[in-house]
C-alpha positions as CSV (number, residue, x, y, z in Angstrom):
1,M,82.3,95.4,114.5
2,K,84.0,95.5,110.9
3,N,87.1,96.9,112.5
4,I,86.7,94.1,116.0
5,V,86.4,91.8,112.6
6,K,89.6,93.1,111.4
7,A,91.7,93.5,114.5
8,Q,91.1,89.6,115.2
9,F,92.7,89.1,112.0
10,F,94.9,91.2,112.4
11,Q,96.3,88.9,115.6
12,I,95.5,85.2,113.9
13,V,97.6,86.0,111.2
14,R,100.0,86.7,114.0
15,D,98.7,83.6,116.2
16,K,101.9,81.2,116.8
17,I,99.0,78.3,117.4
18,I,97.0,78.8,114.5
19,K,100.0,79.3,112.1
20,Y,100.9,75.7,114.7
21,M,97.1,74.2,113.9
22,V,97.3,75.0,110.2
23,V,100.7,73.5,109.4
24,I,100.1,70.4,111.8
25,T,96.5,69.9,110.2
26,L,97.8,70.3,106.4
27,L,100.9,67.7,106.9
28,M,98.4,65.6,108.8
29,Q,95.6,65.7,105.3
30,V,98.8,65.5,102.7
31,L,100.4,62.7,105.1
32,M,96.7,60.9,104.4
33,V,97.1,60.4,100.7
34,M,101.0,59.5,100.6
35,L,101.4,57.2,104.0
36,P,99.0,54.4,102.0
37,I,101.1,54.8,99.0
38,W,104.1,54.7,100.9
39,L,103.7,52.0,102.9
40,D,101.6,49.3,101.1
41,N,103.6,50.3,97.6
42,Q,100.1,48.8,96.0
43,K,98.2,51.2,93.1
44,P,96.8,53.9,94.3
45,T,93.1,54.1,93.4
46,T,90.9,56.8,91.7
47,A,90.2,59.6,93.7
48,G,86.7,59.3,93.7
49,E,87.4,55.0,94.8
50,F,89.8,57.3,98.1
51,F,86.6,59.7,99.2
52,A,84.0,56.6,98.9
53,T,86.4,54.6,101.0
54,N,88.5,57.0,103.7
55,G,85.8,60.2,103.6
56,A,84.9,59.8,107.5
57,A,88.7,59.8,108.1
58,L,89.2,62.7,106.1
59,M,87.3,64.9,108.5
60,E,88.3,63.4,111.7
61,F,91.3,66.2,111.9
62,P,89.6,69.2,111.0
63,I,87.1,68.9,113.5
64,F,90.5,68.7,116.0
65,Y,91.7,72.2,113.8
66,I,88.4,73.9,114.0
67,I,88.3,72.7,118.2
68,L,91.6,73.9,118.8
69,V,91.1,77.6,116.3
70,T,88.0,78.0,117.9
71,A,88.8,78.3,121.5
72,Q,92.0,80.0,120.1
73,I,90.2,83.2,118.9
74,C,87.6,83.6,121.1
75,G,89.2,82.3,124.5
76,A,92.7,84.2,123.8
77,D,91.0,87.9,124.7
78,F,90.1,86.6,127.3
79,M,93.9,85.9,128.9
80,D,95.1,89.8,128.1
81,K,91.5,91.5,129.5
82,T,91.7,93.2,125.8
83,H,87.0,92.3,125.4
84,N,87.8,95.2,128.2
85,Y,89.7,97.9,126.3
86,E,87.2,96.8,123.6
87,L,84.1,97.8,125.2
88,S,85.7,100.3,126.9
89,A,85.8,102.0,123.7
90,G,83.0,101.9,122.4
91,H,81.8,98.9,120.8
92,K,78.6,97.1,121.7
93,R,78.8,93.3,123.7
94,Y,77.3,92.0,120.9
95,E,80.4,93.6,118.5
96,V,83.1,91.9,120.8
97,Y,80.3,88.8,120.4
98,L,80.0,88.5,116.7
99,G,83.7,90.0,115.4
100,R,85.1,86.5,117.9
101,V,82.2,83.9,116.1
102,I,82.7,85.9,113.0
103,A,86.5,85.3,112.5
104,A,86.0,81.9,113.6
105,A,83.5,81.0,111.7
106,I,86.0,81.3,108.8
107,V,89.2,80.5,109.5
108,G,87.7,77.7,111.4
109,G,84.6,76.1,109.5
110,V,85.7,77.5,106.4
111,G,89.8,76.4,106.8
112,A,88.5,72.6,108.1
113,L,86.0,72.3,104.7
114,F,89.4,73.9,103.1
115,F,90.8,71.0,104.7
116,T,88.5,68.1,104.0
117,I,88.7,68.6,100.3
118,L,92.8,68.9,99.9
119,P,93.4,64.8,100.0
120,V,90.9,64.3,97.5
121,G,92.2,67.3,95.3
122,I,95.9,66.4,95.3
123,Y,94.9,62.4,94.9
124,T,92.5,63.7,91.7
125,A,95.6,65.3,90.3
126,L,97.7,62.4,90.7
127,Y,96.1,59.4,90.1
128,G,92.4,61.5,88.3
129,W,88.7,60.7,90.1
130,G,88.1,57.5,87.5
131,D,84.5,56.5,87.1
132,K,83.4,54.1,89.8
133,I,81.7,56.6,91.8
134,A,79.3,60.3,90.2
135,L,81.3,64.1,90.8
136,A,78.2,65.9,91.0
137,P,76.9,64.2,94.6
138,I,80.5,64.2,96.2
139,L,80.4,68.0,95.7
140,L,77.5,68.3,97.3
141,R,78.1,66.3,100.2
142,G,81.3,68.9,100.8
143,L,79.4,71.9,100.5
144,L,76.8,70.3,102.8
145,A,79.6,69.6,105.2
146,L,80.3,73.7,106.1
147,L,77.3,73.4,108.0
148,P,77.8,71.2,110.6
149,Y,81.3,72.9,110.3
150,L,80.2,76.0,111.6
151,R,78.2,74.4,113.9
152,L,80.7,73.0,115.2
153,V,82.2,76.7,116.0
154,C,79.0,77.9,117.8
155,E,79.1,74.8,119.8
156,F,82.4,75.9,120.8
157,A,82.4,79.3,120.9
158,F,79.7,78.3,123.3
159,V,81.7,76.9,125.7
160,T,84.7,78.7,124.8
161,F,82.8,82.4,126.2
162,I,81.4,80.1,129.7
163,V,85.3,78.9,130.6
164,K,86.8,82.1,128.9
165,N,90.2,80.2,128.4
166,P,91.2,78.8,126.0
167,Y,93.3,76.0,127.1
168,V,90.6,74.6,129.0
169,G,88.3,75.5,125.7
170,M,90.4,73.2,124.1
171,G,90.4,70.5,126.8
172,L,86.8,70.8,126.8
173,G,86.4,70.6,123.3
174,Y,88.7,67.7,122.9
175,V,86.9,65.6,125.7
176,V,83.2,66.1,124.1
177,F,84.4,65.1,121.3
178,M,86.1,61.5,121.9
179,L,82.7,61.0,123.8
180,T,80.7,61.3,120.8
181,M,83.0,59.0,118.8
182,I,83.0,57.2,122.2
183,M,79.2,56.2,122.5
184,A,78.5,56.2,118.8
185,S,81.0,53.5,118.3
186,G,79.2,52.2,121.4
187,T,76.1,52.5,119.9
188,T,74.8,55.4,122.7
189,I,73.8,57.6,119.5
190,E,73.9,56.0,116.1
191,V,76.6,57.2,113.7
192,N,75.1,58.3,111.2
193,S,72.5,61.1,113.0
194,V,72.2,64.3,112.2
195,F,72.0,65.3,116.2
196,L,75.2,66.1,117.2
197,G,77.9,68.0,114.9
198,V,79.7,64.8,114.9
199,T,77.5,62.1,113.7
200,N,76.5,64.5,111.1
201,L,79.4,64.5,109.0
202,S,79.9,61.0,109.6
203,L,76.2,60.6,108.1
204,I,77.9,62.8,105.2
205,S,81.1,61.3,104.6
206,M,78.9,58.2,103.9
207,V,79.2,56.2,101.0
208,S,76.7,53.1,100.3
209,K,78.9,50.7,98.6
210,W,78.3,47.0,96.9
211,A,81.0,44.3,96.1
212,T,80.7,41.9,93.0
213,Y,82.9,39.8,92.0
214,G,84.2,38.0,88.6
215,L,84.4,35.3,87.1
216,G,88.0,34.8,88.3
217,G,87.4,36.1,91.6
218,D,88.5,39.8,91.5
219,M,86.3,41.7,93.9
220,N,84.8,45.1,92.6
221,Y,82.8,47.8,94.6
222,I,80.1,49.3,92.7
223,F,79.3,52.2,94.7
224,D,76.5,55.0,95.4
225,A,77.2,58.4,96.8
226,S,73.8,60.6,96.5
227,L,72.0,61.9,99.4
228,D,68.1,61.6,100.4
229,A,66.3,64.5,101.1
230,G,65.7,64.3,104.5
231,T,69.8,63.7,105.0
232,I,70.2,67.0,103.2
233,W,67.3,68.8,105.1
234,G,68.2,67.5,108.0
235,T,71.7,68.7,108.0
236,V,70.7,71.9,107.0
237,A,67.7,72.3,109.6
238,A,69.9,70.6,112.7
239,S,73.2,73.0,111.4
240,V,70.6,76.1,112.0
241,V,68.4,75.8,114.6
242,F,71.5,73.8,116.9
243,G,74.7,76.3,115.5
244,T,71.8,79.3,116.1
245,V,71.1,78.4,119.8
246,A,74.1,77.5,121.0
247,L,75.3,81.3,119.2
248,Y,72.6,82.6,121.5
249,L,73.0,81.3,124.7
250,G,76.6,81.9,124.2
251,Y,75.7,85.8,123.5
252,V,73.4,85.7,126.5
253,F,76.1,84.6,129.3
254,F,79.0,86.4,127.7
255,K,76.5,89.9,127.6
256,H,75.8,89.2,131.3
257,D,79.6,88.2,132.0
258,D,80.9,91.1,134.5
259,M,84.4,90.7,132.6
260,N,86.1,89.8,135.9
């Protein structure tokens, strides 16, 4: 399986679609920092306040990145039957399957976490973290976000292995993402729920805040970024359970697929 993973990374660094997605996601996350500064012409807030007010938005485009990258890594080889050559060379089906999922988890899941943190890092370098929000719970939220990201990789890999086409996988992933957002906004499902990966990420990004008013009418916010034990363990449990189920079902389907 090690050789398959290495072969996947050899393909990934040469894949134009993945290169485009990396560049586009990088630009979008950087613009998230710079555009408000350029357009509003206002004094920027600190990095802590930036995360507290933009946490959910920071995770939106990385989710698109996961959808496209996972579908491309797990589905592109169906187009030229590379799987068949690997199986003919003596590799086990679980090696062929997991080799691609592992590559997608590293490039997609870990990559999404990097792109989520990037704007906050830029803001910190430019304007400092500030003293209105503690740094430790934000770092915990960042580490915790990796689990729903990896869960989404497993779920979208499952979809891609079923449809056996990267572009169909991308389209279905986009539809699932949009339906989730519509249902969440319409209160069909709770936006602060660990039940779905997307809403779990929204929950992790939410920071409690209260407005206070000074004698001159100036408004300030008090932030509380602490996470309760229910959110932490709920995220861990949901990510492990749903991610493992998707991973297993994807393998069962691939194991019995005739590969035609």
